[in-house]
C-alpha positions in Angstrom: -0.2 -0.4 0.1 1.3 3.4 -1.2 2.2 6.0 1.7 -0.3 8.7 1.9 0.2 12.3 0.8 -0.9 15.9 0.4 -2.8 15.0 -3.4 -4.7 12.0 -1.2 -5.6 14.6 1.6 -7.2 17.1 -0.9 -8.9 14.3 -3.3 -10.9 13.3 -0.3 -11.3 16.5 1.4 -11.9 19.5 -0.6 -15.3 19.8 -1.7 -15.9 19.6 2.0 -13.1 22.6 3.0 -15.1 24.4 0.2 -18.4 23.7 1.7 -17.0 24.6 5.0 -14.9 27.5 4.0 -17.2 29.0 1.2 -15.8 30.7 -2.4 -12.0 30.3 -2.3 -9.7 33.1 -4.3 -9.0 31.8 -8.0 -5.1 31.0 -7.5 -6.9 28.5 -4.6 -8.1 27.0 -6.4 -5.7 26.7 -9.2 -3.3 25.0 -6.5 -6.1 22.5 -5.2 -6.6 21.9 -9.2 -3.2 21.2 -9.8 -2.3 19.1 -6.9 -5.2 16.5 -7.0 -4.6 16.0 -10.7 -0.9 15.8 -10.6 0.3 12.6 -11.6 -3.0 11.4 -12.3 -4.6 10.1 -15.5 -6.2 14.2 -15.4 -2.6 15.4 -17.0 -1.8 12.6 -19.4 1.0 10.3 -19.9 3.7 8.9 -21.6 4.3 4.8 -22.4 7.7 3.2 -22.1 7.8 -0.3 -22.9 10.7 -2.5 -22.5 13.0 -3.6 -25.6 14.0 -6.6 -24.3 10.6 -8.3 -22.3 7.8 -6.3 -24.0 6.9 -5.2 -20.4 5.0 -1.6 -20.6 5.1 1.2 -17.5 2.6 4.4 -17.5 4.2 7.7 -16.4 1.5 10.2 -15.8 2.3 13.6 -16.0 3.2 16.1 -13.0 1.3 19.3 -12.1 4.6 21.6 -12.0 2.7 23.3 -9.6 5.7 25.4 -7.2 3.4 24.4 -4.1 3.0 20.5 -4.8 5.3 18.5 -2.7 5.6 16.0 -5.4 6.7 18.4 -8.4 9.5 19.7 -9.7 12.5 17.3 -8.6 14.7 18.4 -11.6 14.3 21.9 -11.1 15.0 21.3 -7.1 18.4 19.3 -8.0 19.1 21.9 -10.6 18.8 24.9 -8.3 20.7 23.2 -5.6 23.4 22.4 -7.9 23.7 26.1 -9.2 23.9 27.4 -5.9 26.5 24.7 -4.6 28.4 25.9 -7.7 28.3 29.6 -6.5 29.6 29.1 -3.1 33.3 30.9 -2.2 35.8 28.6 0.1 34.6 30.9 3.2 32.8 30.7 6.1 29.3 31.0 5.8 26.2 32.1 8.2 22.7 31.1 8.1 20.7 34.0 8.9 16.7 33.7 9.7 14.3 36.9 10.0 11.6 36.8 11.7 8.3 39.1 12.6 6.6 39.4 15.4 3.2 37.4 15.6 1.3 40.7 16.0 1.9 41.2 12.5 0.6 37.7 11.0 -3.1 39.0 10.4 -1.5 41.9 8.1 0.5 39.2 5.9 -2.3 37.0 5.8 -4.5 39.7 4.0 -1.8 41.4 2.2 0.7 38.6 1.0 2.2 40.5 -2.0 3.2 43.9 -0.2 3.8 42.3 3.1 6.0 39.8 1.6 7.9 42.3 -0.8 8.3 44.3 2.7 9.7 41.8 4.4 12.0 40.8 2.2 13.3 44.1 1.0 13.6 45.2 4.6 16.3 42.6 5.2 17.9 43.1 1.7 18.3 47.1 3.0 19.1 46.0 6.1 21.9 43.4 5.1 23.8 45.8 2.1 23.8 48.9 4.7 25.4 47.5 7.4 27.9 46.2 4.6 28.5 48.8 3.3 29.4 50.9 6.2 33.1 50.8 6.8 32.7 50.3 10.2 31.1 47.2 10.4 32.8 45.4 7.2 32.9 48.1 3.9 32.9 45.6 1.4 29.9 43.8 -1.2 28.5 41.1 0.0 26.6 38.3 -2.1 23.6 36.3 0.0 20.8 34.5 -1.0 17.3 35.1 0.3 14.2 32.6 0.7 10.9 33.0 2.2 9.4 30.9 4.3 5.5 31.5 5.6 4.7 28.4 7.4 5.7 26.9 10.8 6.2 22.8 11.6 2.5 22.8 12.1 1.4 24.8 8.8 0.4 27.9 11.5 0.9 31.3 9.3 4.9 31.9 10.6 6.9 34.6 7.8 10.4 34.4 8.1 13.2 35.0 5.8 16.1 32.7 5.9 19.7 33.8 4.4 22.7 31.8 2.9 25.7 34.4 3.9 28.8 34.2 3.2 31.6 35.2 6.2 32.5 38.6 4.4 32.6 40.5 1.3 34.8 41.5 -1.5 36.8 45.0 -1.5 36.1 46.3 -5.1 38.6 49.1 -4.2 41.5 46.9 -3.1 40.4 44.0 -5.4 40.4 41.3 -2.4 38.6 39.5 0.0 37.7 40.8 3.4 36.8 38.9 6.1 34.5 39.6 9.1 36.5 39.8 12.3 34.3 38.7 14.5 31.4 35.8 15.2 29.3 37.4 12.9 29.8 40.2 10.0 27.9 42.4 12.4 26.9 42.5 15.8 23.3 41.3 16.3 21.6 44.0 18.2 22.7 46.6 15.8 21.2 43.8 13.0 18.3 43.7 14.8 17.6 46.6 15.6 18.1 48.2 11.8 15.9 45.7 10.2 13.0 46.1 12.7 13.4 50.1 11.9 13.5 49.4 7.9 10.8 47.1 8.0 8.6 49.0 10.4 9.1 52.8 8.0 8.0 50.5 5.0 5.1 49.2 6.9 4.0 52.7 8.2 4.6 54.1 5.2 2.4 51.1 3.8 -0.8 51.6 6.2 -0.7 55.4 5.5 -0.7 55.2 1.2 -3.1 52.1 1.8 -1.1 49.6 0.0 -2.0 47.7 3.4 -5.7 46.8 2.9 -7.6 46.9 6.4 -10.5 44.5 5.9 -11.6 41.7 7.7 -10.5 41.7 11.8 -7.5 44.0 10.8 -10.9 46.9 10.5 -10.5 47.6 13.6 -6.8 49.3 13.1 -8.7 51.9 10.6 -8.6 53.7 13.7 -5.9 56.0 14.1 -5.4 55.2 18.2 -5.7 51.4 17.5 -2.7 52.0 15.2 -0.7 53.9 17.2 -1.3 51.5 20.1 0.0 48.4 17.7 2.8 50.2 16.1 3.9 51.5 19.7 4.0 47.9 20.7 5.8 46.8 17.5 8.3 49.1 18.4 8.9 48.0 21.9 9.4 44.2 20.8 12.3 42.9 20.4 12.3 41.2 16.9 14.0 38.0 16.9 16.7 37.8 14.0 18.5 34.4 14.8 22.4 33.9 13.7 24.4 31.0 13.2 27.2 29.2 11.6 25.8 26.1 9.7 27.0 22.9 11.7 27.0 20.6 8.4 28.5 23.4 6.5 26.9 25.6 3.8 26.4 22.9 1.6 23.8 21.4 4.0 22.1 24.4 4.5 21.9 24.7 0.7 20.4 21.8 0.5 18.1 22.2 3.2 16.3 25.5 2.0 16.4 23.9 -1.7 14.0 21.4 0.0 11.3 24.0 -0.2 12.3 25.9 -3.0 9.6 24.3 -5.0 6.9 23.0 -3.1 5.2 24.6 0.1 4.5 24.1 3.5 5.1 20.1 4.0 6.6 16.9 2.1 4.5 14.0 2.0 7.3 12.3 4.0 5.7 14.2 7.2 2.2 12.7 6.1 2.0 9.9 8.9 -1.9 8.7 8.2 -5.0 10.0 6.6 -8.7 8.9 7.1 -12.0 10.1 6.2 -12.2 12.8 8.4 -8.5 13.6 10.5 -5.2 13.4 8.9 -1.8 12.7 10.8 1.7 14.4 10.7 5.1 14.5 12.1 6.9 17.4 12.9 9.5 19.1 15.6 8.4 20.7 18.9 11.2 23.3 19.2 9.8 24.5 22.2 11.2 21.1 23.7 14.3 21.4 21.7 13.2 20.3 18.2 11.7 16.7 19.8 9.9 14.8 17.1 6.1 14.5 18.0 2.9 14.1 15.9 -0.4 16.0 15.4 -3.7 15.3 14.3 -6.0 17.8 12.6 -9.4 17.4 10.6 -8.9 17.2 6.9 -10.5 20.5 6.1 -8.5 22.2 8.8 -5.3 20.6 7.4 -6.3 22.0 3.8 -7.0 25.6 5.2 -3.3 25.5 6.9 -2.1 24.5 3.9 -3.9 27.3 1.7 -2.1 29.8 4.1 1.0 29.6 2.3 -0.3 30.0 -1.6 2.1 32.5 -2.9 0.7 35.7 -5.0 0.7 34.7 -8.9 4.3 35.8 -10.0 5.7 36.1 -6.3 9.3 35.5 -6.2 10.1 33.7 -2.9 14.1 33.7 -3.9 16.1 36.7 -3.8 19.4 36.7 -5.1 21.3 39.9 -3.3 24.7 41.6 -3.9 27.4 39.9 -5.7 24.9 36.9 -6.6 22.1 39.6 -7.8 21.4 39.0 -11.8 22.9 42.7 -12.4 26.3 41.5 -10.8 26.9 38.0 -11.4 28.9 38.8 -14.9 31.6 41.5 -13.0 31.1 41.8 -9.2 30.8 37.6 -8.6 33.4 36.9 -11.4 35.9 39.1 -9.6 35.5 37.5 -6.3 35.9 33.9 -7.5 38.8 34.7 -9.5 40.4 36.0 -6.4 40.0 32.6 -5.2 41.0 31.2 -8.4 37.6 29.9 -8.9 36.6 28.6 -12.2 33.8 30.9 -14.3 30.6 29.8 -13.6 30.0 29.6 -17.3 32.2 26.7 -17.7 30.8 24.9 -14.7 27.0 25.6 -16.1 28.1 24.4 -19.6 29.2 20.8 -17.8 26.0 21.1 -15.7 23.1 21.0 -19.4 25.0 17.9 -20.3 23.4 16.4 -17.0 19.8 14.7 -18.1 16.8 14.0 -15.6 17.7 10.2 -16.0 21.3 11.3 -14.2 19.5 13.5 -11.4 17.2 10.7 -10.7 19.9 7.9 -10.4 21.7 10.6 -8.0 18.8 10.5 -6.2 17.7 7.7 -5.6 20.6 5.0 -7.1 18.4 3.5 -9.3 18.2 4.0 -13.3 14.8 4.8 -14.3 15.3 3.4 -17.2 16.0 -0.1 -16.3 12.8 -2.4 -16.6 11.7 -3.0 -13.7 10.3 -6.2 -14.4 13.1 -8.2 -16.0 15.9 -5.6 -15.1 17.7 -6.6 -18.2 16.2 -4.4 -20.6 15.7 -0.5 -21.4 12.2 0.8 -21.2 11.6 3.1 -24.4 9.6 5.6 -25.6 5.7 4.0 -26.6 3.4 6.8 -27.1 1.0 9.5 -25.3 -1.8 8.9 -22.7 -4.1 11.4 -23.8 -5.1 13.9 -21.1 -8.0 13.4 -19.4 -10.6 16.4 -18.4 -8.7 18.2 -15.5 -10.7 17.7 -11.9 -11.2 21.5 -11.1 -10.4 24.3 -13.4 
């Protein structure tokens, strides 16, 4: 018997979810449709036949939706390999920027605006401190990845960053390492980040970019807004900084697991019934101890839907030396300082890898080896017509 999946939960419970929670945004319906149709006859497929024994096998197509937990393996592996090729031979840090829980309702009802503010505040904070000669005085390059969930699928917007322990001094044409435990004093980093975000948040409230509907309607009152802002300024915002225990390669692979899907993986689903879902999680209030939670199917789907991103929103940002406009020159100069191969040459070698090579690397198995006779090779044998989609 196959293990339960998020797709199983949606197929069994999405109609009840709609009956309970009412009409949903079009983007949510598209995600649900993609997940339920993924790797089923609804999307069609390809047939393969063994050239030795004639055994036939059908592969149904993936939905390729970025929220689907069983999609885009090849894209994820390619992203990880590209990021690994960009790593410099220096120490790296894992930096996490969070926001107080009082801001969660604003994020849920203004996703595009709020997440953009969060990523911009992180970017501006890091670049400003790096450029300050009293702090580092060099160009840094880092990756910022937006996560919107906690271990139990509740809303918890935060940004993970992969940050090198230094920067490139363009004037002296040399690498400038950090001299202390981290690039900048953590209290300074935390305070500047809070100030950057709050300036953007106040501006958004003032110009109406933040919509105050639903439970946020109470903050249309200026006195209520002032009380909220005072509370946020008094709160000590959490910014977590740590050198990755297993090295930057492990951190890249960890983040890579979430760049092409959302919220929860299929391997965390423990059991599914007609009305309930059990899944594994880590309880960080008990030091990250393994735990298990059971939710009603509609509540599980509701929590999953909290993390559907706006159409076209970029959850991964490349900053400084890694920005698209800087890679051709600024990053190239930094790599030349360490006598590393040009990225172009590395990428050209990567392009020779096929999906077969990637599956072999991940599973240790040849996906084209016939499962019946274990001797022949599976060859293309035709297509399976696409059926009607489950939902549009």
